[in-house]
Every structure is written in structure tokens, then in C-alpha cells.
N, C-alpha and C positions, 0 to 999 in steps of 0.2 A: 090246278093241281101242280103244274110246273112252277108257278110263282110261289106256292107254298113250300115246295122242296127247296127252292132257291133261298128263301128267307131262313129256313131251318139250317141250311148249310152255312149261311152267312153268320148266324148266331153262334154255331158251333166253332167256326173258324175264329171268330172274335174271342171266344172263351179260351181257345187254345193259345191264341197269341198274347192274351193278357198275362202279365207276370203273376206268379203265385203270391197269394196274400202272405205278407211277412208274419212270421211267428212272433208272438210277444216275448220279449226278453225278460226272464224272471230275475229279479234283483232282490237283495235283502231289504226288508222293511226297516226304515230308519227308526220308527217308533219302537218296534220290538227290540231292535239292536240297542238303542239307547237304554231301554229298561234293563236288559240283561247285563249291560256294562255296569249300570248302577247296582244291580243285584250282586254282581261279582264283587264290587267294592264293599257292599254290606256284609257279604259272607266272609271276606277277608277280615273285616273289622271284628267279626265274631271271635277270631283267634287272637289277633292283636289289634286293640288292647282288651277286647271283651273278656275272653277266656283267661287271659293273663291276669287281669284284675280280679275276676271272679275267684279263680283258684288262689291267687296271691294273697287275698284277704283272709282266706281260710286257713293258711298255715301260720306257724309262729314267725315272729318278726325276723329272726335270724335266717329264715329260708325264703323270704319273699322274692328276692332278686333271682334266686335260682329258678323259681317257677316261671318268672317272666322270661328268663333266658331260654328255658326249655321251649316255651311257646314260640319265641322269636326264631330259634335255630330250626325249628320244624318248618316254619314258613319258608326259610331259605332252602333247606335240603329237599323238601318234598316238591317245592315249586320247580327246582331244577330237574329232579327225577321225572316229574310229570312232563316237562318240556322235552327232555332227551328221549324218553321211551314210554313213559306211563300212558300218555294220551293214545299213542299208537296201539299199545297192547289192549286198551279198553275199547276204543272206538274205531280202530283201523280195520281194513279188510283182513279177514282171517277165518277162524272157525268158531264153534260155539264156546270154546274154552278161552282162547286168546286171539287178539288181533295180530297182524303182522308188523313189520318194521317200516312200512311204506310212509308212515307219518312221523318217523323218528326225527327229533329236533324240530317238530312241527312243520316238517316239509310237506309240500304238495297238498296243502289245505285248499279246499274248494271255496269259490266265491259264495256259495250257498250250501250250508250244511243240509244234507238230505233229510226231509221230513220236518224242516223248520223254515222260518223266514229270516234266519240269521246267517251272517258270514261265519264260516267254520272257525275262524280265529276267535270270535266272540264266544262261541260255544265251548271251545277248548279252554278259554280263560275262566269261564264260569265253572266248568267241571274241575278245573285245577283247585279252586278254593274249597271244594268238597274233599278232594284228596288231602289237602293240607289240614283241615280241621279234624279229620277222623283220627289219625294217630295223636293229634294234640289233645283230644279228649282223654286219652289213656293216661296222660300225665298225672291226673288226679289220683291214680292208684298207687303211685310210687314216690310221691313228694317226700322231702325231708330225709331221704336215705339212699338215693340212687346216684350212681356215677354219671357225670355229664357225658363222657365218651360213650358209655353204654346207651344212653338215650339217643344219641345221634345215630349210632350203628343200628339200634333196634328200629328206629323210625323208618330208615331206608329199607331194611330187610323185610320188615312187617308189611310195609306198603306194597312191596313187590310181590310177596307171596300170599297175602291175605286180601288187602283192599283191591288190588288190580284184578285178580281173578273173580272176586265177588261182584265188583262193579261191572265187569264184562258179562257175567252170567245174567244180570238183570237189566242194566241200562245199555249194555252194548249189543243187545240182541242175542244173548247167549242162551245156555241150556235152561236156566231157571225161568226166563221169560217165555221160552217155548212150552214150558209146563204150566204156564198161566199165572205165575207169581207176579204181583204188582208191588211197586214201591215208588210212591210219588216223589218223595224228596229225601229218602235216606233212612227210614226206620230199620231196614235190613242192612243196606250197604254201609251206613254210617254208624247208627246207634247200636245195632246188634253186634257188629264186629268190634267196636270200641269197648262195649260193655263186657263182652266175654273175655276179650284180651285183658282188660283191667282186672277181672277176677282171677284169671290164671296167674298174672304177674304178681298180684298181691299175695296169693297163696305161696308162690314160689319164693318171693323175696323175703317174706316174714314181716312181722309187725314192727312199728317204730318202738324205740325205747320208751317205756312208760305206757304203752297202749293197754287199755283196760285196767290199769293200775292207778293212774292219776289222770287228771284232765289235761287234754291237749287242745286248749281253746284256740279259736281263730284270733289272730292278732288285730284284725281290722274288719269287722262286719260292714263298716261303711264302704270300704273298697269293694267288698263282695257285692254289696247292693248296687254300686255303680257299674261293676262288671256285669251283673245280671241285667241291668237296664240296657247295656250295650248289646248283650246277647239277644235280648228280646227284640230290640230294634233291628239287629242284623238278621234275625229270623224272618223278618218280612222279605228279605232278599233270598234267604235259604229256601223257603217254601213258595213264596210268590214268584220268585225267579224261575222256579222249576216248571212253571207253565210255559216258559220259553217264549212268551209274548206279552205285550202290554194290552191285556184283554180282561174280559169279565172273569175268565178262569183264574187269572192272577189275583184279581180283587177278591174272588171267593176264597182262594187259598189263604190269603192274608187275613180275611175276616175269621175264617175257621181257626187259624193259628192263634190269633189274638184272644178269641173267646175261650179256647181250650186252656190257654195259659191262665186267664183270669179265674176260671172255674177251679183249676188245680191248685192255684195259690191260695184261694179262699178255703177250700176244703182241707188243705194242709194245716193252716193255722187253727182251724176249728179242731182238728185232731190233736194238735199241740196243746190247745187250751184245755181239752179234756184230759190229756195225759200228764202234762207238767204244770198246768195252771196258768200259763202265759203264752201268748202268741209271740214268736221271735222273728227278728229280721232275717236271720239265716233260714228260718222255716218258710217264710213267705216266698223268698227267692228260689229256694230249692223246689218248692211246690210248683212255681211258675215254670221252671226248667223241666220238671217232670211232665207237666202238661204239654209243653212245647215238643218234647221228645216223643210223647205218645201220639200226638196228632200229625207229626211229620209224615209218616207213610200214607196218611189218609187225606191230607189237606185238600187235594184236588179231586177226590173221589166221593166225599160225603157232603151232606148239607150242614147247616149251622147246628141243628139239633144233635146230629151225630157227633160233631166236633165238641160240643159242650159235654155230652155224655162221656166221650173218650177222655176229655180233660178231667172230669170228676173221677173216673176210674183210674186214670194215671196218678192223680194225687193220692188217692186212697191206697192203691196197691204199692206204689213206690214208697209211701210213708212206712208201711209195715215191712217192706223189703229192706229198708235201711236198718231197722231194728233186728231183722233176721240175720243179716250178714255180719253185723258187728257184735251183737249180743249173743246170738245163738251159735252161729258158725265161728265167731271170734276171728274173723278175717279183717285185717286192717286195709280195706279198700278206702284209703284215707279220706277222699272227698266224694265218696259214694257214686263212683262212675257206673259200676254195675247196677246198683240198686235204682239209680235214677235214669241214666241214659240207656243202659242195657235192658232193664225190666220194662221201662216205659216204651222203648222202641219195639221190643218184641210183643208187648201187649197190644200196642196200636197196630202193628203189622198183621197180627193174627186175627184180631176181632173187628177191624174196620169194615169187612164185608157185611156185617150185620146192619150197617147203616148206608149201604150203597144203593139200596132200592130208590127208584125215582119217587115213590110214594113217601119216602122219608127225606126227600130233598137231595138224594145222591144222584150220581150220573147214570146209574143203572149198570147192569152186567153186560159184558161183551157177548158177541155172537157165540152161541153154543155153550155159554157158561151160566151157572145158577149159583145160589147161595151155598149149598153144600160143596159144590165143586171149587168155588173160590176160597172158601174157608180151608178146604183141604190143601189147595195150592199154596196158600199163605203159611199154613202150619208146616208143610213140607219144606218150603223155602227157608223159614226161620230155623227149623231143626237142622237142616243140612249145613247152613251157613254157620250156625253156632258150633256145630261139631267140627267143621273144618277150621274155624278160627281158634277153637280151644286146642286142637291138635297141633297146628302150625305154631301158635304162640308158645306152647309148652316146648316144642322142639327148638325154637329160637332161643328160649331162655336156657335150656340145657346145653346146647351146643355153644352158644356165645359165652357162657360162663367159663368154659374151658380156656378161652383166649382172653376174655375181658370180664373181670368180676362185675356183678351187677351192683353190689352194695358198697358204700363207703365204709371205712373202718369206724370204730366206736368214737375215737377222738374227733374225727371229722363230723360225725353225726351230732356229737355233743356241742361242738363249736358252731355248727350250722353250715349249710352248704354255700351260703353267700360267700363266706370268708374262705372256707376250705377248698371250694371248687373254683371260685372266680377271683379271690383275693380282693373282694370289694364287699361293701355292706349296702343292703337296700335301704336301711334306715340307720341313723346314728343311735346306738343303744347306750343307755346309761351304764 
């Protein structure tokens, strides 16, 4: 008995004397980090040159350079805004409405972003590219008649008062996420805000000279198709990168993205064939973008069947939305930002829960959530964001017009913005 007690004491003493086991050091995953860095480059490519070429080909030749300039200047201004204060207000420590200033100028970024396997610098870079492309999408609503200075001022003010609060509410752990709203890659944060803003600006600004009286044809469908191809390519980073890992989730999101675009593009040209007798190049690329916008909020939550159905729905609904806005409402949303990005983003954001069930290939619903509850959360999120965006955009237009007119004069519009705003020509005209 004494020997037993001695052995037990010896074992206990040895255990106390042994050093505590070292805790594993958590470090960023190099594969995930590499993928998100590549995805960041792909999303930046969506704005320049993708969106610049896509929109540039759709305007008349005397305005192509102005569109490219608008895209380029937004990359510069919004990137700086994001680094100085935007990231901190969206993802920094704070409340459900806004973050604080602890990460201003991207200071005090951690070696590992909470909830990810990424260094926070890579996460901040990726999110920056989303902040850049969102106001850039709005460019399509006011091409050929807007003042360059107003574009710069608007992009900064709008990002501060619309994009940043909305991104905080869903992606930054804010109030909409607490209500259960989901947005995988930007159906609400990017496409709903950009689409609603585009509609408000187009209504406030007024139509181009000759709108609905004569044709205002795109000067280069070829450029538009090249730009659309770059957008589609970049969307792999937009949706696939939103998985924040080089994983099966990223691969699934990319597959869903691709198939939705294919379905929407084909159904669009089928509708064109029935309506005007011919499938057009502008039609097929517009359909593809409609499918991409529709599947964006859902790409990581649904299976392939759901993605294809959403693509088909996006192609059909957005096709008729284009006709509604221009022919019935007579609003010159010049490059169909609301009808394609806005309607597509809202459609996908509200209805993707129909395909979230695991029996349909989706990821299933979260704890305590079901189909009616998720549908309600999505509809509430879209409705509130749309209302906030419309109100703030309208206020920006009204107030800014007092200090800086939105529209160029008639002579400048007639001569084209390339020459009147920048003293250069995108193309040499005969």
C-alpha cells in the first residue's frame, strides 16, 4: 500500500514538473491567401478594363473615353476612401450600424482575420474591390450627359452614406445579419444598391437628347462583348473569392456562377428571337450579366439546379424589366443598370432560399431557421436597403446640385463628353 502511494505521488510530481504543452500557433493558410489575392485581382479587372469596355462599347463613339475615365477615377477615389476609413467603418470594432476608427488607414490589422484563414490585409484588399465596383456600376445610368466633377463627388459621398452602412449591416456583423438576412457575394450590398441608385439618378438627371425619338445605338458591340467576357471571367473571383478559401465551397460557387450565366444568356436571345426576329450580340451579353447578378447572392448557398433556375429566371425577368423601364416608364437608365443589376440582384436575393434545401443540393438552413423565415428575412433586407438607397441617393442628387450641377450643357452633350470634359477623343472621328 505504501509503495502504491509512493508511485502515485511520483507520477503526480512528474506531471506537475513537466512543461505545459505548447499551444499551436494559428497562422494564415497560404493556399487560401493566394486564392483570395488572385480573386482580388479578378474583381478589380471587372471594373478596369471589364466594365469600362462593356459600358464604353454601348455608348456613342464621342463618349467612349468619358466612360473609361469614370471607371478609372472610381478605382482611384474609392480605393483611397476604403483604405483611409471605409474598411474600418465596415469591418472594425463598433456597433451594429458602423465600425469605429481603430482600423483607419488600415492600421492595427491582425495577422489572421477572425473567422477566416486569411491575413486581415488580404481580406481588406478583397473587400476593397467590391467597394470599388459598386458605384462604378451606377455609371451606366448617366453616361453621355454627366459632369465629370459630379461623378467624382458623388462616388465618394454615395459610398460613405450608402455602400458602407449597407455592407456593415450584412457583411460586418450588423443589424440585417442579426435579423437573418444572407448575401453571399453582393446581391443586396452591391447590385441592389447600385441598381436603385441608378434608377433614382436617371430619373433626376433626365434623358439624353434624342432618347425615345431616334436610335442611340452602341458604337461598338465588339468592345461590349470583350468587356462582358472580362466581367464573366472576373466574376469567378467575385463569387468564388467570397468563399474566402481555396476550397470546394469556392469551386461550387464558381460552377453555380458559370451555369447561371449560360442559362440566362441563352434564354435572353431566345426571347429576342421571338420579339425582334434575331438574336443579338448585345442581347447575349446582357443576358449573361443578368444571370451573373441574379446568382451572386446565392452562389454559395444553392446547388447547381438552383443556380440554373435562378439564371433562367434572371434572364426572363430582366429582359422584360428593360422594356418596362425604357418603354413604359420612359426612364433613360442608359445601360440598363436597374433593370439588369438591380432587378437581377433583388430577384436572386429574395428567392434563393427556395433552393437552399439540402434535398435540392443547397447547404440547408441555419439553426432555428426555415424556408418561410429565410424568405421573410431576405425580403425585409432587400426592401429596407432599397428604401435607404433611394432616399440617400435622392438627397445626394438634390443637395449636390445646389453646389455642382449634375448635367453638362447642351453644347457639351452634342459635342460629346470625350472632347468637352477631357479635351481628348477616344477614337478619331471622320
